[in-house]
C-alpha positions as MATLAB code, in Angstrom:
seq = 'MVRTDLPLAHRREGKVRDIYDLDSWGDPPRAQSAVLLVATDRLSAFDVVLPTAIPGKGALLTRMSVAWFEWIERRGLAHTHVLSGDAADVPGLSDDERAQIAGRCVIGRRCEIVAIECVVRGYLEGSGWAAYQRSGSVCGVPLPAGLRRGDRLPGAIFTPATKAAAGEHDENIGYERACEGVGEEIMRTLRDTSLAIYEAAHGYAHERGVILADTKFEFGHEVDETGARTGRVLLADEALTPDSSRFWAHESWAPGSEQASFDKQYVREYLQSAVERGEWDKTAPGIALPDEVVAGTLARYEEAFARLFV';
ca = [
     -19.692   -8.855    4.124;
     -17.185   -6.600    3.238;
     -14.123   -7.781    5.530;
     -13.602  -11.039    7.572;
     -11.362  -11.203   11.033;
     -10.958  -15.361   11.501;
      -8.609  -16.487   14.259;
      -6.761  -18.251   11.455;
      -3.026  -17.712   10.721;
      -1.277  -14.803    8.418;
      -4.718  -12.935    7.435;
      -4.062  -10.740    4.274;
      -6.196   -9.144    1.775;
      -6.637   -9.378   -2.348;
      -8.849   -6.766   -4.019;
     -11.926   -9.275   -3.492;
     -10.807  -12.428   -1.256;
      -9.381  -12.102    2.199;
      -7.080  -15.011    2.727;
      -6.078  -17.325    5.767;
      -3.376  -19.759    6.122;
      -4.371  -23.528    7.436;
      -1.771  -25.564    9.073;
      -2.984  -28.412    7.340;
      -5.854  -29.730    6.154;
      -7.120  -33.185    6.253;
      -6.130  -36.629    7.932;
      -2.697  -38.010    7.675;
      -0.962  -39.379    5.883;
      -2.620  -37.498    3.206;
      -2.775  -33.969    5.134;
      -1.883  -31.084    2.953;
      -0.584  -27.548    2.940;
      -3.398  -25.597    2.482;
      -4.986  -21.723    2.237;
      -8.577  -20.644    3.298;
     -10.424  -17.988    0.565;
     -13.049  -16.227    1.388;
     -15.086  -14.263   -1.240;
     -16.299  -10.891    0.011;
     -18.640   -8.485   -1.552;
     -16.063   -5.941   -2.327;
     -15.565   -4.824   -5.895;
     -12.826   -3.439   -7.921;
     -12.754   -1.685  -10.831;
     -10.028   -0.342  -12.613;
      -7.813   -2.176  -10.258;
      -9.274    0.092   -7.323;
     -11.167   -1.732   -4.582;
     -14.842    0.487   -4.700;
     -16.120    1.944   -1.130;
     -19.836    0.221   -2.117;
     -19.973   -3.556   -2.069;
     -22.458   -5.274   -3.756;
     -24.117   -7.462   -1.258;
     -24.140  -11.352   -2.454;
     -21.850  -11.190   -4.938;
     -18.874  -13.193   -3.051;
     -21.157  -15.906   -2.455;
     -22.359  -15.723   -6.198;
     -19.042  -16.003   -7.776;
     -17.952  -18.689   -5.194;
     -20.840  -20.866   -6.507;
     -19.815  -19.820  -10.127;
     -15.624  -20.775   -9.794;
     -16.336  -23.886   -8.042;
     -18.550  -24.582  -10.550;
     -15.938  -23.794  -13.411;
     -13.050  -25.354  -11.376;
     -14.672  -28.798  -11.171;
     -15.954  -28.456  -14.753;
     -12.158  -28.107  -16.154;
     -11.084  -30.808  -13.488;
     -13.554  -33.347  -15.121;
     -12.461  -32.394  -18.329;
      -8.652  -32.833  -17.585;
      -8.221  -29.394  -18.700;
      -5.914  -28.476  -15.821;
      -4.945  -29.172  -11.853;
      -6.687  -26.611   -9.770;
      -6.332  -25.624   -6.173;
      -9.897  -26.625   -4.735;
      -9.676  -29.070   -1.850;
     -13.435  -27.923   -0.678;
     -16.010  -25.239   -0.691;
     -17.569  -26.650    2.358;
     -17.355  -24.171    5.421;
     -17.701  -27.407    7.471;
     -14.366  -28.470    6.511;
     -12.557  -25.082    7.732;
     -10.431  -26.100   10.998;
     -10.725  -23.990   13.935;
     -13.442  -22.013   13.474;
     -16.648  -21.946   15.700;
     -20.114  -22.593   14.478;
     -20.956  -19.033   14.498;
     -17.554  -18.449   12.189;
     -18.002  -20.853   10.117;
     -21.944  -19.516    9.315;
     -20.452  -16.134    8.491;
     -18.280  -17.709    5.625;
     -20.702  -20.324    4.220;
     -21.127  -20.370    0.688;
     -18.357  -17.743   -0.286;
     -15.339  -20.147    1.277;
     -12.577  -22.343   -0.520;
     -10.251  -23.982    0.583;
      -7.252  -24.683   -1.740;
      -3.801  -26.083   -2.103;
      -0.993  -23.569   -1.058;
       1.020  -22.518   -3.900;
       3.624  -19.909   -4.835;
       1.542  -17.405   -7.520;
       3.169  -16.727  -10.550;
       3.238  -12.953  -10.784;
       1.674  -12.878  -14.327;
      -2.245  -12.444  -15.181;
      -2.921  -14.988  -17.877;
      -5.528  -12.961  -20.301;
      -7.104  -14.601  -23.080;
      -8.616  -12.976  -26.034;
     -11.112  -14.331  -28.478;
     -12.877  -11.162  -29.350;
     -11.690   -7.307  -29.674;
     -12.874   -5.262  -26.946;
     -11.284   -3.106  -23.923;
      -7.923   -2.467  -23.314;
      -7.089   -4.790  -26.478;
      -9.344   -2.544  -28.735;
      -7.833    0.806  -27.815;
      -4.863   -0.886  -28.629;
      -5.731   -2.081  -31.959;
      -7.008    1.151  -32.651;
      -3.651    2.781  -32.375;
      -1.263    0.019  -33.563;
      -3.199   -2.677  -35.466;
      -2.235   -4.886  -32.564;
      -2.813   -6.371  -29.164;
       0.013   -7.116  -26.820;
       2.377   -7.610  -29.723;
       0.146   -9.648  -31.511;
      -0.770   -8.626  -35.309;
      -4.438   -8.760  -36.327;
      -6.053   -8.285  -39.571;
      -6.706   -4.457  -40.733;
     -10.683   -3.591  -40.735;
     -11.720   -5.384  -37.677;
     -14.684   -3.598  -35.393;
     -14.919   -3.464  -31.577;
     -16.357   -6.630  -30.602;
     -15.461   -8.602  -33.631;
     -14.604  -12.373  -32.961;
     -10.669  -12.948  -33.437;
      -9.434  -15.408  -36.274;
      -8.027  -17.326  -33.281;
      -8.086  -16.859  -29.362;
      -4.777  -15.084  -28.550;
      -2.775  -14.943  -25.171;
      -2.076  -11.407  -23.538;
      -0.072  -11.408  -20.379;
      -0.480   -8.600  -18.020;
       1.559   -7.967  -15.203;
      -0.230   -8.833  -11.562;
      -0.087   -5.543   -9.482;
      -0.750   -5.064   -6.030;
      -3.840   -3.499   -4.450;
      -4.340   -0.174   -5.769;
      -1.613   -0.362   -8.537;
      -2.919   -1.008  -12.434;
      -1.968   -4.092  -14.195;
       0.145   -3.709  -17.038;
      -0.409   -5.171  -20.674;
       2.814   -7.046  -21.530;
       3.645   -9.278  -24.232;
       4.795  -13.109  -24.546;
       8.585  -12.137  -24.812;
       8.368   -9.861  -21.396;
       6.310  -12.315  -19.474;
       8.961  -14.758  -20.177;
      11.856  -12.644  -19.309;
      10.098  -12.166  -16.245;
       9.030  -15.730  -14.911;
      10.611  -18.109  -17.230;
      10.008  -19.403  -20.862;
       9.048  -22.688  -19.837;
       6.695  -22.178  -17.241;
       5.353  -19.385  -19.476;
       4.448  -21.813  -22.427;
       2.494  -24.103  -19.975;
       0.504  -21.213  -18.932;
      -0.554  -19.704  -22.623;
      -1.076  -23.483  -23.669;
      -3.187  -24.197  -21.019;
      -4.781  -20.810  -20.865;
      -5.899  -21.404  -24.525;
      -7.161  -24.690  -24.184;
      -9.316  -23.650  -20.857;
     -10.851  -20.499  -22.791;
     -11.452  -22.710  -26.058;
     -13.360  -25.521  -24.302;
     -15.477  -22.832  -22.237;
     -16.134  -20.732  -25.022;
     -17.753  -23.632  -26.663;
     -20.092  -24.526  -23.139;
     -20.809  -20.998  -22.911;
     -22.048  -20.289  -26.389;
     -24.344  -23.776  -26.064;
     -26.034  -21.651  -23.421;
     -26.260  -18.556  -25.538;
     -23.725  -16.983  -23.992;
     -20.316  -15.312  -25.076;
     -17.015  -15.552  -23.408;
     -15.317  -12.710  -25.032;
     -12.108  -12.688  -22.688;
     -10.856  -13.857  -19.776;
      -8.056  -14.000  -17.117;
      -6.324  -17.082  -15.220;
      -4.268  -16.992  -12.186;
      -1.718  -19.885  -11.826;
       0.467  -21.182   -9.107;
       3.361  -23.483   -8.278;
       2.317  -26.085   -5.610;
       4.224  -26.224   -2.631;
       4.163  -28.950    0.381;
       4.083  -27.768    4.023;
       8.063  -27.139    4.083;
       7.427  -24.383    0.770;
       9.094  -26.736   -1.906;
       7.260  -27.015   -4.756;
       5.723  -30.423   -5.713;
       5.982  -30.265   -9.532;
       2.240  -29.231  -10.483;
       1.244  -26.074  -11.603;
      -2.324  -25.387  -10.343;
      -4.951  -22.916  -11.384;
      -5.781  -20.518   -8.483;
      -7.876  -17.850   -7.117;
     -11.098  -18.119   -9.488;
     -11.941  -19.181  -12.690;
     -14.714  -17.833  -15.349;
     -16.412  -15.211  -13.652;
     -18.155  -12.031  -14.438;
     -15.333  -10.472  -12.160;
     -12.505  -11.978  -14.175;
     -14.457  -12.302  -17.594;
     -16.372  -10.396  -20.337;
     -19.814  -12.292  -21.152;
     -22.139  -10.856  -23.482;
     -25.224  -12.357  -24.988;
     -25.107  -14.386  -28.084;
     -28.761  -13.282  -29.254;
     -27.827   -9.577  -29.011;
     -23.964   -9.504  -30.286;
     -23.368   -7.075  -32.980;
     -19.747   -6.183  -33.915;
     -19.039   -2.308  -34.090;
     -20.706   -1.212  -31.007;
     -20.785   -1.643  -27.248;
     -21.960   -5.410  -26.395;
     -24.815   -6.143  -23.860;
     -22.822   -8.026  -21.152;
     -23.263  -10.199  -17.649;
     -20.075   -8.432  -16.318;
     -18.351   -5.783  -14.475;
     -18.269   -4.199  -17.499;
     -21.710   -2.438  -16.433;
     -19.898   -0.546  -13.444;
     -16.477    0.053  -15.412;
     -18.805    2.505  -18.015;
     -20.633    4.224  -14.839;
     -17.273    5.196  -13.492;
     -15.562    6.067  -16.475;
     -18.873    8.681  -17.423;
     -17.189    9.874  -13.629;
     -13.890   10.444  -14.745;
     -15.034   12.224  -18.216;
     -17.175   14.419  -15.732;
     -13.988   14.950  -13.927;
     -15.503   13.395  -10.608;
     -12.640   10.692  -10.255;
      -9.006   10.196  -11.816;
      -9.172    6.001  -11.794;
      -7.223    6.287   -8.347;
      -8.039    5.133   -4.664;
      -9.867    5.757   -2.784;
     -12.794    4.802   -5.460;
     -16.323    6.669   -5.746;
     -19.347    5.380   -4.112;
     -21.844    3.667   -6.449;
     -25.669    4.506   -6.443;
     -28.204    2.227   -5.771;
     -29.567    1.310   -9.160;
     -25.597    0.689  -10.325;
     -25.610   -1.686   -7.204;
     -28.708   -3.408   -8.051;
     -27.796   -3.626  -12.007;
     -24.334   -5.043  -11.129;
     -25.637   -8.341   -9.367;
     -28.437   -8.667  -11.799;
     -26.008   -9.228  -14.227;
     -23.745  -11.595  -12.391;
     -26.651  -13.639  -11.464;
     -28.238  -14.101  -15.236;
     -24.524  -14.688  -16.191;
     -24.388  -17.606  -13.510;
     -28.086  -18.816  -14.312;
     -27.806  -18.773  -17.973;
     -24.405  -21.005  -17.128;
     -25.190  -23.362  -14.634;
     -28.785  -23.346  -13.985;
];
């Protein structure tokens, strides 16, 4: 599934999810303003939606994300946007339409998204490794000299990024600049919550032979049916999936080199090789993925889920 077209209000597309407004969800007097998020099989890399889908990816990401949201809620780490993951609870659809989105949808509380990607890094990799090589710091956070690619950091660091529109690139920024953009009070809350979730999830994953190297979260201000903020901040979108995190095999972790991963890095490496051959410039439209890369990507996502939740 690469696109949905449901008879619901205000359809829009994220990089991976199709989003609809629900007039109301639940029964009075506890009815809530809500949205429907449907995870398609689209895949984005380098902030570009690729023309090749990964069959079944959306359902797998939904299962993993909902499992993490429930885990986060049980431990009191954050309030989340999840109201239901059951397509039968979506009002206004036919049986066929509900079957189309079964297993890949979430009904979420409506929220006003904070335009900051909340990135937490516990290990030195990706753009963080590139920044460290240039300056010895990541997003303004100084780090000890002599660290290797893949090293565990002395402590997890919060390195926010701008939240780019589809087709545009996120930009790593410092904490102070993020505060200037959305306010110091909310950024302090998002930083502390992001770090707490990461530390707890890192421990959970470690017990299952997985290293959670880094991840990113998205938060929003919950709003009521009038659009007014309720005062609650919600963890939204997705949580701790291979689309938004780096997962490494603990048994093969070897700082100083590239790590065996269960995430989107496999696709990034293929695309980076295409860039180096002059076949792509990291702008839309993306390039098609060969069958072996599609299969390899899905296999890695499936292994991440199996290790963490099966």
